[in-house]
C-alpha positions in Angstrom: -35.9 116.8 70.4 -35.7 117.8 66.7 -38.4 119.8 64.9 -39.4 116.6 62.9 -39.7 114.5 66.1 -41.7 117.2 67.8 -44.1 117.5 64.8 -44.6 113.7 64.7 -45.4 113.3 68.3 -47.6 116.4 68.4 -49.8 115.3 65.5 -49.9 111.7 66.7 -51.1 112.9 70.2 -53.8 115.2 68.7 -55.1 112.2 66.7 -55.5 110.2 69.9 -57.7 113.0 71.3 -59.7 113.3 68.2 -60.3 109.5 67.9 -61.4 109.3 71.5 -63.9 112.1 71.1 -65.4 110.6 67.9 -65.6 107.2 69.4 -67.6 108.4 72.5 -69.9 110.4 70.3 -70.7 107.6 67.9 -71.2 105.0 70.6 -73.8 107.2 72.4 -75.7 108.1 69.2 -75.4 104.6 67.8 -77.0 103.1 71.0 -79.7 105.8 71.1 -80.7 105.3 67.4 -80.0 101.5 67.0 -78.1 102.2 63.7 -75.7 99.4 62.8 -74.1 101.9 60.4 -73.3 104.4 63.2 -72.3 101.5 65.6 -70.0 100.2 62.9 -68.5 103.7 62.7 -68.1 103.7 66.5 -66.2 100.4 66.3 -64.1 101.8 63.5 -63.4 104.9 65.6 -62.6 102.8 68.6 -60.1 100.9 66.6 -58.7 104.2 65.3 -58.3 105.4 68.9 -56.3 102.3 69.7 -54.3 102.6 66.5 -53.7 106.3 67.2 -52.4 105.6 70.7 -50.2 102.9 69.3 -48.9 105.3 66.6 -48.1 107.9 69.3 -46.1 105.3 71.2 -44.4 104.1 68.1 -43.2 107.5 66.9 -41.8 108.2 70.3 -39.8 105.0 70.3 -38.8 105.2 66.7 -37.2 108.6 67.2 -34.6 107.0 69.5 -31.1 106.9 68.0 -29.2 103.7 67.1 -27.5 102.0 70.0 -25.2 99.0 70.6 -28.2 96.6 70.3 -30.1 98.3 67.5 -27.5 99.2 64.9 -30.1 100.4 62.4 -32.0 102.4 65.0 -35.6 101.9 66.1 -37.5 103.1 63.0 -39.1 99.7 62.3 -41.2 100.1 65.4 -43.4 102.3 63.2 -43.8 99.4 60.8 -44.7 97.0 63.6 -47.3 99.5 64.7 -48.7 99.8 61.2 -48.9 96.0 61.0 -50.9 95.8 64.2 -53.2 98.5 62.9 -53.8 96.3 59.8 -54.9 93.5 62.1 -57.3 95.8 63.9 -58.8 97.0 60.6 -59.4 93.4 59.4 -61.1 92.4 62.7 -63.3 95.5 62.5 -64.4 94.6 59.0 -65.3 91.1 60.1 -67.4 92.3 63.0 -69.2 94.9 60.8 -70.1 92.3 58.2 -71.3 89.9 60.9 -73.6 92.5 62.5 -74.9 93.7 59.1 -75.8 90.2 57.9 -77.5 89.3 61.2 -79.7 92.3 60.9 -80.5 91.7 57.3 -81.6 88.1 58.1 -83.6 89.0 61.2 -85.1 92.3 59.8 -86.5 93.2 63.2 -84.3 96.1 64.2 -85.9 99.5 64.2 -83.7 102.5 63.4 -84.5 106.0 64.5 -83.1 108.7 62.2 -82.6 111.9 64.3 -80.9 115.2 63.9 -78.2 114.2 66.3 -77.5 111.0 64.4 -76.9 113.1 61.3 -75.0 115.7 63.2 -72.5 113.2 64.7 -71.7 111.8 61.3 -71.2 115.3 59.8 -69.0 116.3 62.7 -67.0 113.0 62.2 -66.4 113.8 58.6 -65.2 117.3 59.4 -62.8 116.1 62.1 -61.6 113.2 59.9 -60.8 115.6 57.0 -58.8 117.8 59.4 -56.9 114.9 61.0 -56.2 113.2 57.7 -54.8 116.4 56.2 -52.5 117.1 59.2 -51.3 113.5 59.3 -50.5 113.3 55.6 -48.6 116.6 55.7 -46.4 115.5 58.6 -46.0 112.0 57.3 -44.7 113.3 54.0 -42.3 115.7 55.7 -40.9 113.1 58.1 -41.4 110.0 56.0 -43.2 108.3 58.9 -44.9 105.1 58.0 -46.9 105.1 61.3 -48.3 108.5 60.6 -49.1 107.5 57.0 -51.0 104.5 58.4 -52.9 106.8 60.8 -53.7 109.2 57.9 -55.1 106.2 55.9 -57.4 105.3 58.8 -58.8 108.8 59.0 -59.2 108.9 55.2 -61.1 105.7 55.1 -63.3 107.1 57.9 -64.2 110.0 55.7 -65.6 107.7 53.0 -67.2 105.3 55.4 -68.9 108.1 57.3 -70.3 109.4 54.0 -71.7 105.9 53.2 -73.3 105.7 56.7 -74.9 109.1 56.1 -76.3 107.9 52.9 -77.6 104.8 54.6 -79.4 106.9 57.2 -81.0 108.9 54.4 -82.4 105.8 52.8 -83.7 104.6 56.2 -85.5 108.0 56.5 -87.2 107.2 53.2 -88.4 103.9 54.5 -85.7 101.6 53.1 -84.6 100.1 56.4 -82.2 97.5 54.9 -80.0 100.3 53.5 -78.4 100.8 56.9 -77.1 97.2 57.0 -75.9 97.5 53.4 -74.1 100.7 54.3 -72.4 98.9 57.2 -71.2 96.2 54.8 -69.9 98.9 52.4 -68.0 100.4 55.3 -66.5 97.0 56.0 -65.3 96.6 52.4 -63.7 100.0 52.5 -62.0 99.3 55.8 -60.7 95.9 54.5 -59.4 97.5 51.3 -57.5 100.1 53.4 -56.1 97.2 55.6 -54.9 95.3 52.5 -53.0 98.3 51.1 -51.5 99.2 54.5 -50.6 95.5 55.3 -48.9 95.0 51.9 -46.8 98.1 52.3 -45.9 97.4 55.9 -45.0 93.8 55.1 -42.6 94.9 52.4 -40.8 97.2 54.9 -40.6 94.5 57.5 -39.1 91.9 55.1 -36.6 94.6 53.7 -38.2 94.8 50.3 -36.5 97.6 48.2 -38.8 100.5 47.6 -40.3 100.4 44.1 -38.1 102.1 41.5 -35.2 102.7 44.0 -32.9 99.9 42.6 -33.2 101.4 39.1 -32.6 104.9 40.4 -29.4 103.7 42.2 -28.2 101.8 39.2 -28.6 104.8 36.9 -26.6 107.0 39.3 -23.8 104.5 39.9 -23.2 103.4 36.3 -22.9 107.0 35.2 -20.3 107.8 37.8 -16.7 108.3 36.7 -14.5 105.2 36.9 -17.4 102.8 37.6 -17.6 99.8 35.2 -20.7 98.3 36.7 -22.5 97.1 39.9 -21.4 93.7 41.2 -23.7 93.6 44.2 -26.4 95.9 45.6 -28.4 95.5 48.8 -31.1 98.0 50.0 -32.6 98.0 53.5 -35.5 100.4 54.2 -35.9 101.4 57.8 -38.6 104.0 58.5 -37.7 107.2 56.8 -34.2 106.0 56.1 -32.7 103.6 53.6 -29.4 101.7 54.0 -27.6 101.1 50.7 -24.7 98.6 50.5 -22.9 98.5 47.1 -20.0 96.7 45.6 -18.9 98.4 42.3 -16.6 97.0 39.6 -13.5 99.1 38.8 -10.5 98.5 36.7 -7.9 96.4 38.5 -5.1 98.6 37.0 -6.2 101.7 39.1 -4.1 102.7 42.1 -5.7 102.3 45.5 -6.0 106.1 45.9 -8.0 106.3 42.7 -10.3 103.5 43.7 -11.0 105.2 47.0 -11.8 108.4 45.2 -14.3 106.6 42.9 -16.0 105.0 45.9 -16.3 108.3 47.7 -17.7 110.0 44.5 -20.4 107.3 44.2 -21.3 107.7 47.8 -21.6 111.5 47.5 -23.8 111.3 44.4 -26.1 108.8 46.0 -26.5 110.8 49.2 -27.2 113.9 47.1 -29.9 112.2 45.0 -31.4 110.0 47.8 -31.9 112.0 51.0 -31.8 110.2 54.3 -29.7 107.4 52.9 -26.8 105.6 54.6 -24.4 104.5 51.9 -21.6 102.0 52.0 -19.5 101.5 48.8 -16.9 98.8 48.2 -14.9 98.1 45.1 -14.2 94.9 43.2 -11.3 95.0 40.7 -12.1 93.4 37.4 -10.1 92.6 34.2 -10.8 94.8 31.2 -10.4 93.6 27.6 -8.5 96.8 26.8 -5.7 96.1 29.3 -2.2 96.0 27.8 0.4 93.4 28.8 2.2 96.1 30.8 -0.9 97.0 32.7 -1.8 93.4 33.4 1.7 92.7 34.8 1.7 95.8 36.9 -1.8 95.1 38.4 -0.9 91.5 39.3 2.4 92.6 40.8 0.6 95.2 43.0 -1.7 92.5 44.2 1.3 90.6 45.5 2.8 93.7 47.0 5.5 94.0 44.3 6.1 96.9 42.0 7.0 95.8 38.5 8.9 98.2 36.2 11.1 98.3 33.1 8.7 95.8 31.5 9.8 94.6 28.0 7.8 92.2 25.9 8.4 90.4 22.6 6.5 87.7 20.7 8.1 84.5 19.5 5.5 82.2 17.9 2.7 81.6 20.3 4.8 82.6 23.3 5.4 86.0 24.8 8.8 86.7 26.2 8.5 89.2 29.1 11.3 90.7 31.1 10.9 93.1 34.0 12.3 94.2 37.3 10.4 93.9 40.6 11.2 96.0 43.7 11.6 94.1 47.0 12.4 95.3 50.4 16.2 94.9 51.1 15.3 93.9 54.7 13.8 90.6 53.3 16.0 87.5 53.1 16.8 86.1 49.7 14.5 83.2 50.3 11.6 85.5 51.2 12.1 87.6 48.1 12.4 84.4 46.0 9.2 83.0 47.4 7.3 86.3 46.6 8.6 86.3 43.1 7.7 82.6 42.6 4.1 83.3 43.6 4.1 86.2 41.1 5.3 83.9 38.4 2.6 81.4 39.1 -0.1 84.1 38.9 1.3 85.5 35.6 1.3 82.0 34.0 -2.3 81.6 35.0 -3.1 85.1 33.7 -1.6 84.3 30.3 -2.6 80.6 30.1 1.0 79.5 30.4 1.9 81.0 27.0 4.7 83.2 28.4 8.4 83.0 29.1 9.4 85.1 32.1 12.6 86.7 33.1 12.3 88.6 36.4 15.1 90.6 38.0 15.1 91.5 41.7 15.6 95.2 42.5 16.5 95.4 46.2 15.5 98.8 47.7 15.7 100.1 51.2 12.6 101.7 52.7 13.7 105.3 51.8 14.3 104.3 48.2 10.9 102.5 48.0 9.1 105.6 49.4 10.6 107.9 46.7 9.8 105.6 43.8 6.7 106.6 41.7 
């Protein structure tokens, strides 16, 4: 187990223990005092306990490497976990609002403000601050969405606990409806946290590119040597990783070795600038306006597996007269060589819109001679 994996699982497990302790404390004190604010916090903490347990399970599964069935690994398990947590947050918000409205309408519930009611909320705030800080730190280090979601839960608990504490203070002053109002404020805060978490999680599950990443990739690629532009770009986030699939445009006159060198250079620059990225770069040859006649003929010949040389051109009226030699393997039959050159002629006529006269000579070479030709 790597240090990152150990940190993730350790902090997730400690959050399970903290959530369980807080839930038990709030349920007992909430039932003893009759405070909807504290009971709403107990429900929130119970949901946090379930979410923390789910997070612990998710980070354990997501750390498994890719296999034959899961080519991109198991990292999206964390996103599924975060989506379930979103649903739990929303359900908690609905229940809190229902209970608060019921109490406001009946107005019959008596709430006892005691020192232990205040104490449990204060303890809750202290524990939440500690857990949120630890989770945020590890989530940032490991880029774990599940831990980030758990940190969001504990952060929302800090604010909601403070609201409940204020509500109990108003009740102590004789304003009994303040507890129910505090409960509804908690519900709003929880719902807001759920919305933010759900939106982010949904983006990951539908493979939405992280904000600003497309622009960052484009800037890196177009400024790389030999790259004319980006023909196609696909980005797939998966937990802390991002898979980048690119097709770049390069000059069709470049030799294959140079094209491979350009692709490798782009891949290296992207991996250096975007850590934890898995990059695939393909090349698409394109025609440049600056190409000379010789370069155009040479490039088209290479596409047909023929090396054109001794290229001579002259202009007569609207027609170009082009003469050149092409190398063909001496092991080919005359018919095979003729067919290959005929296809080359057709392609050249399309390239120059038919406004050329061609004279092509066959240059028969054996394999040793072909290997020594530049």
